[in-house]
C-alpha positions in Angstrom: 22.7 17.6 -24.5 22.1 20.5 -22.1 25.0 20.2 -19.6 23.5 22.8 -17.2 23.6 22.1 -13.5 20.4 23.2 -11.7 19.5 23.7 -8.1 15.8 22.9 -7.5 13.7 24.2 -4.6 10.3 22.8 -3.6 8.2 24.6 -0.9 4.6 24.3 -2.2 3.0 22.7 0.9 4.5 20.7 3.8 7.8 19.4 2.4 10.9 21.4 2.0 12.9 19.8 -0.8 16.2 20.8 -2.4 18.1 18.9 -5.2 20.9 19.4 -7.8 20.4 18.0 -11.3 23.1 18.0 -14.0 22.5 17.4 -17.6 25.7 15.5 -17.8 25.6 13.5 -14.6 21.9 13.3 -13.7 20.7 13.7 -10.1 23.7 14.6 -7.9 22.1 15.3 -4.6 18.8 15.8 -2.9 17.6 16.6 0.6 14.0 16.6 2.0 12.5 17.7 5.2 8.9 16.7 5.9 6.6 18.7 8.2 4.2 15.7 8.7 4.8 15.6 12.5 4.3 19.3 12.8 0.9 19.2 11.1 -0.3 15.8 12.4 -1.4 17.4 15.7 -3.9 19.5 13.7 -5.1 16.8 11.4 -4.0 18.7 8.3 -1.6 21.4 7.0 -1.7 24.7 8.8 -0.5 27.2 6.1 1.2 29.7 8.5 3.1 27.0 10.3 4.2 25.5 7.0 5.6 28.9 5.7 7.5 29.5 9.0 9.1 26.0 8.8 10.2 26.5 5.2 11.9 29.7 6.3 13.8 27.9 9.0 14.7 24.8 7.1 15.4 25.9 3.5 18.9 27.5 3.8 20.3 24.7 5.9 18.9 22.2 3.4 20.5 24.1 0.5 23.9 24.0 2.3 23.5 20.3 3.0 22.6 19.6 -0.7 25.6 21.5 -1.9 27.8 19.6 0.5 26.3 16.3 -0.5 27.2 17.0 -4.2 30.6 18.4 -3.3 29.8 21.7 -4.8 29.6 25.4 -4.0 27.4 28.1 -5.5 30.0 28.7 -8.2 29.2 25.3 -9.6 25.4 26.0 -10.1 24.3 27.2 -13.5 20.7 27.9 -12.8 18.0 28.0 -10.1 14.5 26.4 -10.4 11.8 26.9 -7.8 8.2 25.9 -7.4 6.1 29.0 -8.1 2.7 27.2 -7.9 0.2 25.9 -7.4 0.3 25.6 -3.6 0.1 27.6 -0.4 0.9 31.3 -1.1 3.2 31.8 1.9 5.0 28.5 1.4 5.6 29.3 -2.3 6.9 32.7 -1.5 9.4 31.3 0.9 11.0 29.2 -1.8 10.6 31.9 -4.5 12.3 34.5 -2.4 15.3 32.4 -1.6 15.6 30.9 -5.0 15.4 34.2 -6.9 17.9 35.8 -4.4 20.4 33.0 -4.8 20.1 33.4 -8.6 20.9 37.1 -8.3 23.8 36.5 -5.9 25.3 33.8 -8.1 24.5 35.6 -11.3 22.7 32.7 -12.9 19.3 32.5 -14.5 16.2 31.5 -12.5 13.0 29.8 -13.7 9.6 29.2 -12.2 8.4 25.6 -12.1 4.8 24.4 -12.1 4.4 21.9 -9.2 2.3 19.5 -11.3 4.8 19.6 -14.2 7.4 18.5 -11.7 5.3 15.5 -10.7 4.6 14.7 -14.3 8.3 14.6 -15.1 9.4 12.8 -11.9 9.5 9.4 -13.6 12.1 10.8 -16.0 14.6 10.6 -13.1 14.4 6.8 -13.1 16.9 4.5 -14.8 14.2 3.5 -17.4 12.2 6.6 -18.1 9.0 6.6 -20.2 9.1 7.9 -23.8 6.7 10.5 -25.2 3.9 10.3 -25.9 2.2 9.0 -22.7 -0.9 9.5 -20.6 -0.2 10.7 -17.1 -2.4 10.3 -14.0 -1.4 13.0 -11.6 -2.7 12.5 -8.1 -1.1 15.0 -5.7 -2.8 16.9 -2.9 -5.7 18.8 -4.2 -5.2 17.6 -7.8 -6.4 14.5 -9.7 -6.0 14.8 -13.4 -5.4 12.8 -16.6 -3.1 14.5 -19.1 -2.0 13.4 -22.6 1.7 14.3 -22.8 3.3 14.7 -26.3 6.4 16.4 -24.9 7.6 19.1 -22.5 4.9 21.7 -22.4 2.8 19.8 -24.9 -0.1 18.8 -22.6 -3.8 18.0 -23.3 -6.1 17.8 -20.3 -8.3 14.7 -20.6 -10.0 14.8 -17.2 -9.8 16.2 -13.7 -11.4 16.2 -10.3 -14.7 18.1 -10.1 -14.7 18.3 -6.3 -12.4 16.4 -3.8 -9.3 15.0 -5.4 -8.2 11.5 -4.5 -5.6 12.7 -2.0 -8.1 15.1 -0.3 -10.6 12.2 -0.1 -8.0 10.0 1.6 -7.1 12.7 4.1 -10.7 13.6 4.9 -11.8 9.9 5.2 -8.9 9.1 7.5 -9.7 12.0 9.7 -13.4 10.9 9.9 -12.3 7.4 10.9 -9.8 8.8 13.5 -6.8 7.2 11.7 -4.5 10.2 11.6 -2.7 12.4 9.1 -1.5 12.0 6.3 -4.6 10.0 5.2 -3.1 8.0 2.3 -0.6 5.9 4.3 -3.0 5.7 7.2 -5.9 4.3 5.1 -3.5 1.9 3.2 -2.1 0.5 6.5 -5.6 -0.2 7.9 -6.9 -1.5 4.6 -4.2 -4.3 4.7 -6.1 -5.5 7.8 -9.6 -5.2 6.4 -12.0 -7.7 5.0 -12.4 -6.9 1.2 -15.8 -8.7 1.1 -17.4 -6.8 4.0 -18.4 -3.6 2.1 -18.6 -2.6 -1.5 -18.4 1.1 -2.1 -19.5 2.9 -5.3 -17.0 3.6 -8.1 -18.0 7.3 -8.8 -18.6 8.5 -12.3 -17.5 5.2 -13.9 -21.0 4.4 -15.2 -21.0 7.3 -17.6 -18.8 8.6 -20.5 -15.9 11.0 -19.7 -12.6 11.1 -17.8 -13.4 13.5 -15.0 -13.3 12.4 -11.3 -15.5 13.0 -8.2 -14.6 11.6 -4.8 -16.7 13.8 -2.5 -19.6 11.4 -2.6 -17.4 8.5 -1.8 -16.0 10.2 1.2 -19.6 10.8 2.4 -20.5 7.2 1.7 -17.6 6.1 4.0 -18.9 8.5 6.7 -22.5 7.2 6.6 -21.3 3.6 6.6 -19.3 4.3 9.7 -22.2 6.0 11.4 -24.6 3.2 10.6 -22.4 0.3 11.4 -20.6 1.6 14.5 -23.6 1.8 16.8 -22.8 -0.2 19.9 -19.3 -1.1 18.8 -16.2 -0.4 20.8 -12.7 -1.7 21.3 -11.6 -4.4 18.8 -14.9 -4.5 17.1 -14.8 -0.8 16.3 -11.2 -1.1 15.0 -12.1 -4.0 12.8 -15.0 -1.9 11.3 -12.5 0.9 10.6 -10.2 -1.6 8.8 -13.1 -2.9 6.6 -14.2 0.6 5.7 -10.6 1.6 4.9 -10.3 -1.4 2.6 -13.6 -0.7 0.9 -12.7 3.0 0.4 -9.2 2.2 -0.9 -10.6 -0.4 -3.3 -13.1 2.1 -4.6 -10.6 4.8 -5.2 -8.1 2.4 -6.8 -10.7 0.9 -9.1 -12.0 4.3 -10.1 -8.6 5.5 -11.0 -7.8 2.3 -12.9 -11.0 2.3 -14.9 -10.5 6.0 -15.9 -6.9 5.3 -16.9 -8.0 2.3 -19.0 -10.6 4.5 -20.7 -8.0 7.2 -21.3 -5.5 4.8 -22.8 -8.1 3.3 -25.2 -9.5 6.7 -26.2 -6.1 8.3 -26.8 -4.5 5.4 -28.5 -1.4 5.8 -26.3 -0.2 2.7 -24.6 2.2 4.2 -22.1 0.9 5.3 -18.7 2.7 7.4 -16.1 1.5 7.7 -12.5 2.9 10.4 -10.3 2.1 12.3 -7.1 1.5 11.1 -3.5 -1.3 8.6 -4.3 1.0 6.9 -6.9 2.9 5.5 -3.9 -0.1 3.3 -3.0 0.9 -0.3 -3.6 -2.6 -1.6 -4.4 -2.9 1.1 -7.1 0.4 0.1 -8.6 -0.5 -3.6 -8.7 -3.8 -2.9 -10.4 -2.4 -0.5 -12.9 0.4 -2.9 -13.8 -2.1 -5.7 -14.4 -4.4 -3.4 -16.4 -1.6 -2.0 -18.6 -0.3 -5.6 -19.2 -3.7 -6.6 -20.4 -3.8 -3.5 -22.7 -0.4 -4.4 -24.2 1.2 -1.3 -22.7 3.5 -0.3 -19.8 3.1 1.7 -16.6 5.9 4.0 -15.2 6.2 5.5 -11.7 8.7 7.6 -9.8 10.5 5.9 -6.9 8.5 6.1 -3.7 10.7 9.0 -2.4 9.8 11.0 -5.4 6.0 10.4 -5.3 5.6 12.9 -2.5 6.8 16.5 -3.0 10.6 16.8 -3.5 13.3 19.0 -4.9 14.6 16.5 -7.5 11.5 16.8 -9.7 11.7 20.6 -9.6 15.4 20.5 -10.4 14.7 18.3 -13.4 11.8 20.3 -14.7 13.8 23.5 -14.2 16.7 21.9 -16.1 14.3 21.3 -19.0 12.9 24.8 -18.9 16.2 26.6 -18.6 17.7 24.4 -21.3 14.9 25.6 -23.6 16.0 29.2 -22.9 13.3 30.2 -20.4 14.1 32.4 -17.4 12.5 35.2 -15.4 13.6 38.7 -14.3 14.3 40.0 -10.8 10.6 40.1 -9.9 9.1 36.9 -8.4 5.7 35.8 -7.4 3.7 33.0 -6.0 0.9 31.4 -8.1 -1.4 29.6 -5.6 -3.7 28.8 -8.5 -1.9 27.9 -11.8 -3.3 25.7 -14.5 -1.0 23.2 -15.9 -2.5 24.0 -19.3 -1.2 27.5 -19.0 2.2 26.1 -19.7 1.1 25.2 -23.2 0.3 28.9 -24.1 2.9 30.8 -26.1 4.9 33.2 -24.0 3.9 36.8 -24.4 
């Protein structure tokens, strides 16, 4: 077993995450600072503000994580940081600090793909999934189905052709005036909604394939709101928003579930992993569990804290990559656009 102890840094968007993972002892410490309150005023992430906040928070979080683990820099054997995909300025904040620490502490550093971090996050749980499995990754601007045979052995089965599920939640919540971030806001109002009032379409489920499209569903929610809200105000308007939120959430959850069932059947793999922010949705978890039980398989998830962006998943992915002998030189870069499938290509 690789006994390396790795410090992981996550700064791809609006969370600053730091964690320490040891091959011998597992996850030793993790700290997370969320910028949600900072960006809520604007209804979405403001890239420049995100970058500045990472610069302010990252070093204190690293110190706090080391203190939590009872360690110093001398105990760290490698540094892993998110190099992409994400916001360029935010990524550079973490890359600059991570690569500088590696140089100072004279340890190797490795770039981590943000989506690979999410994909491997369930490995941090007490009962991790075994390879092979099908992964549904629903994080920020990404919704994809991937067949996973092992670390770096990925086959893309389907992906979002326009708005990803997370983007659709955020945009629909904004249109309904429910606040940011959209996923929790929609879920909270959906709990109060009438599931029988509206039935929204399940996009691209009536044709073969495993790709996703949620842009039209977002528009359907908007036109429903515009049509039904005429003359409404006060409690009546809020009840309408609740019902639309429920119909929208049901449509997204059903679409994801139907595509996952199709992927499980077509791939012949009966283990499903869900990861990323939308994987925290309780209605989605309940439907996936029922579906996988009916299919004779099992579904695995990260704990709720590790569905959103976090340093623990980066530390673990970095531990895997460093343990396989990967590292980078002194130069560092941000990769705002970085295909997960590029990890499968042989190193040049």
